[in-house]
N, C-alpha and C positions, 0 to 999 in steps of 0.2 A: 504494499500499500504504499510505502514513503517512496518507492521510486514514480509510481503511477502519479502520486502529487505533485514532485520535483518536476515532472514535464512542463504541466500548464503554467506552472512558476516562472520556468527558465524560458518559453516563449513568450509571457507576457514582458519578462523580463527585457528581451532581445528586441520587442515592438516598443515597447515604452525609448530604448536605447536609440532607437532608427527614427521614430519621430521628431525625439530632441536634438538629433544631429542631422535629418533630413536635410536641411538647408546647406549644412557644411560639404556633407557627402554628394549632395549635387553640384554643386559647384565646381568640388573638384573634380569630380568624374565628368564633366564638362572639359574642365583644362587639360585632362587625358585627354578625352577625343580630338580635341583642337591640335593640342602637342602631337598625336600621331596623324591625324590630318598634316597637319605641315609636316611631318617625318617625309609621309609617302607622297608630295607633292612638289617638293623642292629641296635638291640637295644643301643649298645653303641652312636650311631650318636649321638644320641638327648640327650645329657647329658652336667652339665654344666662344666667339667672337658675338654671336646673332643671341645666343642663351643668355649671355654675361651681357646683352646689351637690351636685353627684355627685362631682366631682373633689374637693372639700370634705371629705365624707363618706369617700371612698376613703384621705385622708390619715389619718384616724384609725382606721381598719381597718389599711392598709398600714403604716403608723408601728409599730405592734406586730407585724404581721407580717415585717417585715422581720429583727426580733429573733428571733420563730419560726425562720426561713427557716436562721439562721447556726446553730443550737441544732441543727436537724434534719439538717442538711450535716454535724454531727460524730459523727452516729446516734444523738442523743438528741433527747428531747422537754423542752417545758415546757407542764405543765398549769396554773399556777398562775398565768398570765400574767392570767387574768379578774379573779380575787380581788385581784392586785396592782393593777389598773387602780381597781377598788372603794375599795379601802382607800386607795390616792392620791389620789383625790377627795374622801375626808372629810379625809382629816388635812390637805389643801392648802387646803381650803374653811375649815378647823378655825381654822385658821396664820392663815389672811389674815382673815377674819373682818369682810371687805368693806373694811380698812384698807389704801390706798396702802402706807403704812409699813411693814406686814408683809408685804408680797408678796416680797422679796427671800430674805427668812427661809424662808419659806412654802415657794419653789420649791426651795430649796436641802437643804431637808430632807426633801423629796417624792423628788426627786431620788438623794436619800443613804438613802432607803429602800431604793429601788430597787436602787441598789447593796449594799446591805447584803443584801438577800434573793437576789440575781444571787450573791455571795460566799459564803453561806451553802450553798447549791447548789450552787456548785464544791466547797466544803471537805465536804460528804455524798458526790458524787458520787467525787471524785477520791481522797478520802484515806481512806474507810471503804469504798469500793467499793460504794457502794448502786445500785440501776440508778436512772436519772433518771426512769423512769415512777413509780418508788414514792416517791421523793423528791418529785418536783412535786406528785405528787396528794396527799400526804401535806402539802405545803406549799399546795396548794389549800385545803384542809378548814381549816387555821390560818389563814391569812388573812382567808377567808369569816368563820370566828366571832370572829377579832378585828374585824372591819369590824361586823360585828352587835352584839357586845358594846358597840362604840362608839356605836350608834344604829340604830336600825330606821326614823327618819322623816329626811326630809331636814333636813341641820344643817348651821350656817356660812356664808358667802357670800362668792363672789369679787370680791377689787379689782377697782374700776370700769375701769382698764388692762388687767387679764386678761378682762375680758367685752369690751373696745374689741377686743381679739386676735383673737377669733371672726370679726368684719365687718371687721375691716381689710383692706385693698386694695393691693396693689403693682401699678400697671397694672391690669389686669382681673380679675387671679389674688387669690383670698384668701388670707393670710396660713398659715395652717394647710398650704395645698397646696403652698407655698415652701419652710414648713420639712422637710416630706416631700420634695419632690423634691429638696433640700440631700443629704437624709439619703440619701437612693437612690443619689444618683451620688458620695455619698464611701464609703460602704461596698461598692458596686459596685467603686469603686478599690481599696479596701482589699483584697478577693476576690481580682480578676484581675491587678493588678500589684504588692502586698507580699510580703514572707514570709510574715506572719501568715494570709494570704488562702490561699496555696496550702499552709499547714500546717491550715488547716480540712477541705481537700478532703482532704488526704493521712490526716489522723484519719479523717475519715468514709468512705475508700473502703477501709481496713485498717487497724484501730488497731496491729492488734499489730507489722505491718508498718513503721508510720511510728514509733515506738517503737525498735525495733531499728536504723532510718535515724536515730536519734539527735534527734527530732522531739519538742520539749518537751510531751507529749500532755495534762499533766496543766494546765500553764499555758494550754494554746490553751483548752482545756473550762471554764477559771475564765474565761477573756477573753470566751467567746462568752455563759456562763451570764451575766454580768454586764453584758454589752451587750444581751442580751434583756431583762433586769429594768428595767435603767435606760431603753431605750425603753418597758417598759411603764407604768413612773412619769410618762414623759412625756405618751403618751397620754393618762394621767390628768387632766395638766393641761390636755391640750386639751379634754377634755370636761368642767372645769371651766369652761373659756371660754365651752361653748356654754351650759351647763345654770345656771351662776350661782349654785349652791348646793352643797352634798355633798349627794348623791342615792345611796343605799345601793343602790338596782336597778342601777346602772350597772354595767357590766363583765361582767355574766350571758351565758355562754355564747361569751363573745368565745376560750376557746381553741381550741373547735373550729371557732370562723369563721377564726382565726388558720392552725390546720394545714390548712384545704381548701382557703384562698387560694394556700399553698405547693404543695401537693399541685396542684391545678389547674394551677400553672405550671409544672409538670415537675419539683419538687423528690422525689427518692426519699425516702422512710422509712426506707431502711436506711444513707444518707447517703451522702455522697461525690459527690452528682452534682444539679446544681440551678442557678437563676440567682434574684437577685433582681430582676434585668427581668421573669422569669418570675412571679413571688410579685407583681410590680404588675399585670401581667395577670390572675393570681387575682383579688385586692382588688378590680378596678376591675369584673370581670364580679360579684362579690358585691354589690356597691353598685349596679352599673347594672342587676342585676335585682330589687333591693329597690325603688330609685328606680322604674321603670317600674310594678311592680305597686301602689304607691303614688299614682302618677299615673292607673292605670287603676281606682283606687278596688277594688281586689280584697280580699273579706275577710280580715280577721286570720289565719282557720283555714287559709284557702287558701294565704296567703304562708308561715306554717309548712311546709304540706304539701311546696310548690315548692321552698322551702330545704334540707329536706329532702332533695330527692331530686335536689338538686346536691351534697350530701355524699355520698350514694349513689354518686352518677357520680365525684365524686373519688376514695373510696375504689377503684371499679372502674379505673379510668385506673390508679390506683397498682399495682393488681394485675397490668396487662397490665406495666408498665414497669418491672413486677420478675422477670418472665419472661427 
């Protein structure tokens, strides 16, 4: 009788495990499918150079997507991240102006810009009770306008050390990838092992209950919006190391890509459920798809169609998870 009773329990446990981890299993299964397709379709895909470049591009999208995920976990959203990346690239390029001696000040000022924007978001959302969608949509327009007021053409220059950072390797891995991995591990530890992380999930799960339980809801929201904007500015510095100049085109569409990466990775737009490791999967899926399309020389307009289909798929998955 003991053996007979154990079987249903084991089956039920496995089913619960699958349902709980289904979003992560699906996104990493899709990554495997696309990787196999890329391998079979082009000899260039499965090379060290190409794969390391995919991971480096994932670091760019993934860094900013980590911040977006933290915000979404609290039940909020940040639509301004793309414009902030754009403005951060311009500010850092102008302040650096190709001089190594200016690099420290430029980096500090750029990251400080991110903190300031995140603080303003937190202030408007928590003190004036303006919905996050409205606040960050307005911020998107303001930051975009400021960036284009500064210039509509490439401007400034990165310092030589900043340019070397993009191609710098530690072992076989590029430096931006290593920075991203460190951020991923550190923030995952914060989410899963610290009081602040538990508060983030609690606020997203039920803000009213969290408030009645004594959780400092306003401080938690301040924290996640500041972190999100800080990571957006850091991504701007990554882009400067790649481009070498302040290009006002950088950042366009990043807000949708970061939200898509989070949703594909299993994060609920209602908040309270999700994982940064899932967001890693979402970011890697988007980067890998874009890379395969480039390797196969797919027309730009077809790439846009496919990326749009991925976004629609992410929304469909979100609807299914919300039921």
